[in-house]
C-alpha angles and dihedrals in degrees: 000000000000124000104280093215092059091073090058094047096110095052093042086055091062114110110267094009112087128130095320092061091045090053089053090055091048090055096045124106117205129182118206115198114198119027097209132104094325099033096053098060092035092054093044093055094041090052092046093048091056105253099173101220125023122180118199118201122188135120098199131109127226115265132184092252092059094061099080091066108011096078099181090073135069136193089270089062096058111126096021128106115272095224093050092055094041095052091051095049096040091049089052088052093053119009092178095075135066119245119189121197120212105189095193144097110256109236140158094276098054105026097090095050091044098054095039094086096052136077096211138013129216117198120206098167129138100213132073096223092064092042090055093044095052090044092055095044092051092046090052093049097038095243127142120244126199112215128206133175134174132185126171101310100345133086140179136199135181140147115238133207100009115171110246130211092254091056095256126113129241119248119292133210095275093052087063103028103028095170099035094136091063093052117116097197107147120247125234092275091058105031101030132232134215107238099228090061090063089054094050096047095043090050090050089053091052089048091055091051092053090046090049091059099036110023110014098163090073097049127123092251109142089012136093116214114205132185137183110198093192094068098016095239123149132182140176121212126189118240134213133214119239129207091254111133125207114207104157144016122270116248112261118239109239115226134197126202121240091242094056091046091055092048096050099027094134095065095054138078102221122209128184109209095189124104121284091251091055091047090051095049091051140341141163097225135279131088125305117241108159114222091244091057098045094106090061093058101048090117089060093049093044091055095049113110096191133079110270128229118190122195143185137159099286108008094255100104093037091055090051089049092052089051091054095047093047092051088059101032105027091170095060123102104235129169137187117217105250111246091349129253110354113258092235090065090061093055 
């Protein structure tokens, strides 16, 4: 087999990099949560740069709609688990590193154990719930977290919770987006995204990871990098910490797949949280209680003896409805329909 250091020659030739920085990358352990549009390029460049241990966490399978931006996968991979495909291809790209798959959904019960083995976490998720969960877990454990977000033509990157020379930590996600869980910003499926943006932001996340281990003084800690690929503009804004304290993990929203809901439909009370107009146009059963009117129907929800499944078009509104119900009735078994109503049912 060839000399493993030969593949890193160009980066080791950088001023101030050399063998010592390469050794730092070799000893580094990075966890990537979400192997989608951001996780794919981030993982590929971290693997090629020689990060010694890379963990990949995702419970999703490859679908055709992923392929325009999730460049690690091909048509032949449709229907297979993303982490399984990713591990195989990344290991082929660099056989000298260790890549660990975690075929699971990150939640409040497993996140602390999951991140404990890693030096740094990269989040490539497309939902605010997981972003908040990872942020809070990293704050509680003192680990840095690299943030990335994309929407249509705009992207953002930062690195949260970095230990500073004075013993304090740089701003975290909740300092900048304190009410993120309540946001109704559409995901890529609803709002759309240009595929090149995912590649740019994912590469920027990988770049921040490399800098964290080899050149931390130039990182994006305390800064938010923003880009608009439509007009080519970029800007960096400085961030401030707030007095908000994180003392515990947020409760994970439980989800259920459409297939399981259909199989066990009789054991659930089903609620459509879309608007009456949406419900009339098409629904998959159940009663219609719009998200905005949920507070007016708490007696009905309280009296329900069954497990409850809430659904909407994408899973955003139903997740918010679950959160509101669990805050009032924490003992109730309440689920959000994962990813909302399948697209084929709208056609």
